[in-house]
N, C-alpha and C positions, 0 to 999 in steps of 0.2 A: 424705716423710711430713708435713713441716711445711706444704708446699703443699696437701696434701690436707686437713690440719686447718683451714687457712684457708678452703678452699672450703666445707667442711662448716659451719664457724662462720658464714660469710656466709649460707649457705642457711638455717641454723637461726635466725639472728637475724631474717631477713626473714619467715620463717613465724611466729615468735613475735610479731613486730610486727603481722602480718596478723590473728592470733588475738586479740591485745589490742584492736585496732581494731574487729574484728567483735563482740567481747564488749561493748565500750562502746556500739556502735551499737544493740545488742540490749538494753541495760540490764542486762547480766550481769557478774558478777565474773570476770575472766580467770583467777583462781586456781582456778575450778571446772572448768576445761577440762584434759583430759589429751591431750597430744600423743603419738601413737604413731608413731615413726619406722619406716616400712616399709622394711626392709633386704634384702628378697628379691633374690637375684642379686648382691648386693654382698658383699665379703669381710668376715670377722669383724673384720679390722683397722679397717674403717670403723665398726663397732658400738663397738669399743673407744674410738675417737676421739670418737664421739658421747657415750659415757658420760663421758668426760673433760670434755665440754662441758655436762654436766648432764642429759643424756637418761637417763631411767630406764625408758622403755617402748619396746620394740622389737617390730615386727610381722613375722611370716614366714607364708608360705602353703604351704610344702612341708616335710613332716616330715623327709625325708632331709637337707635343707639346714639346717633349723632345729635338729635334734638335734645335728648336728655343730658348729654355731656355739655352741649352749648349752654343750656339753662344753668347747670351746676357751676359752670365756669364763666358766667356772665360778668363777673367782677374783673375779668382779664380783657379789657377793651382792645388791646393790641393784637389779640389772637384772631387770625384769619382762617376761617373754616373752608376747606375744599371738599366738595362732595364728589367722590371719584367712582361711585358705583352706578349701576343702572338705575334710572329714575322712572318710576311709574307715574303716569300723568296725574293720578289721584293723590300723589304725594308732593306735588310741586308747591302748593301753598305753604306746606310745612317747611320744605327745603329752603325756600327763599327767605324765610324768617331769620335764619341763622347763617346760611352759607354766603360767602362772598364770591366764590367761584364754583362752577360746575364743569367737570372735565369730561362728561359722558353724554353730551348732546349728540344724538345719532339719528334723529328723524325730525322731519319738518313739524309734525304734530306736537312733539315735545318742545321744540323751540317756541312754537306759538303759545303753548300752555305756560311755559316758564316766563315768557314775555308778559303775558297778561297778569300773571301772579306777581311778578316783580314790579310792574308798573302800578298795580293796585296797592302794593305795599309801600310805594314810594321809594323803591330801592333800585340800584343798578347792579346787575349780576354779570360778572365776567364769565364768558363761556368758551370752552374748547369743544370743537367738533371731534367726536371720537371716530377714528378711522379703523375699519377692519382691513388689515393689511394682507389678508389671505389672497384676495383676488390679484393684487399687484405682484404677489410672489408665486402665483400659479398654484395656489392651494385651495381646497374647499373652504367655503365660508364657515366661520365658527360662530353659530348663532348664540351660543351660550355666553359669549363675551360681549356681544353687541358690537356696534360700529357700523358706520355707513361705508359704502364701497363705490368705486367708479364715479360716475357723474353725480351720484346722490350726495357725495361729499360737498360738492359746490352748491347743490340745492339747499342742503342744510345750512351751509355757511351763509348763503343769501338770506335764508329765513332768520337766522340769528342777527345778522347785520341790519335787517330791516325791522326788527322788533323793538318796540318801546320797552325800556327796562333792561335790555340786554346789551352787552358789549362783546363783540367777537374778538377774542384774544389770540386764537390760533387753533392748532390741532393737537389731539392726543391719540396715543396708540399704545398697545401692549404687544411686544414681540411674540408672534405665534410660537407655540411649542414645537420644538424640533427644528427651528430655523435659527441660523446664526444671527445674534442680535444686531451685529453691524449691518448685515444685509437688510434686516427688517427696518432699522432706523434710517438707512439710506433711502428706502422706498417711502418712508414717511416724509423725509426731507423733500423728495421730489414732488410728492403730493402737495406739500405745503407751498412749494414754489408756484405750482399751478393756481392754488387758491389765492396767493398774494397778487397774482396778475389781476384779479378782480377786487381783492380786498387788501391793499398794501399795508394796512395797519395790523394785519393778523400775523404778527411776527413771532409769536411765542409757540413753543413746542413742549408739551407735557409727555415725557418719555423717560424710561429708565427706572429700574427698581434696584433692590439690593444686589442682585447678581449681575446686572448689565449696565450699571450707571456710567461706566467709563465709555462704553460704545455709544450710549445715548448722548453724552457730552460731545464726543467726537463728531456726531451727526448734527449737532446744533441744538440739542435740548436746552430749554431754559428752566423747566420745572422737573425736578426729580422726585418721584414718589417712593420713599424708602421707609420700610417698616421693620423687618426682622433684624437688619444690620444695626439698627438703633435700639430697638426695644427687646430683642431676643425672640425666641420661638413663640409663635402665637398661641395663646391659651385656647382651649376648646370653645367653639361658638356657644353662646348662651341662648 
C-alpha cells in the first residue's frame, strides 16, 4: 500500500506541476483549476489514497462501478463525485444519489430526467452540457462519444437551466481523434461564449485529459479530467 501511495503521489505531483505551468503560461491563476482524478477501473483503495493526498474530485463513467465506490467511501464526506460517462435515463436515479456533477448531459430528455430525479432526492446536481465538436470542426459526428451539436447545444443548456434540481455549470467536450487539441478546445470556447450570451453563469469548461491538458488550460478549461497521468495504465475492464 505504501508503494502504491508513493506511485500516486508522484503522478499527482507531476500533474499538478503541469497544471500550474500551463496556468502561468496562459496568465491564469492555478487556483481556479479543478483537477478531476479519473478513477474508472481502479479500486476504491486508490481513491482513498488519493483523498489522503488532497484530491477532492473523482471521476467515474460507469454507474455500477461508481455507485459501489461511493458507497464504500461514504466516510469521505469531502469527496465530490463527477459522473463523466454517457448516462442512460434508466440510471439517473442511481447517479443522482452520489454524484455532485454530471459532465455528459447531451440531450433534453436526459436533462429532464436528471432534473426530476435530483429534485425528488432533494439534491442539486451541477451539470455540464457535453458538446460534440465534430460539426464545428467539419468532421463527421462521433455517435459513440455522445454530445450535442449545433443549435442543440443551446436547447440542452436551456433545459438544464430550467430544470429544478439542476445547475448549469458550463460545457464539456473531448477533442476528436486526429484533431489538434488546441483547435478543438478553441472551438469549444467559441461555443461556450455563445451559450453564455443566454446563460451568463455557465462559465465553467470541462476539457483536457492526460495528453492535452495544457492546450485545454490555454483555451479556458476549468475542470481537467486526468486519469493515466496520475494512476498509471488503466487495468482491464472488469
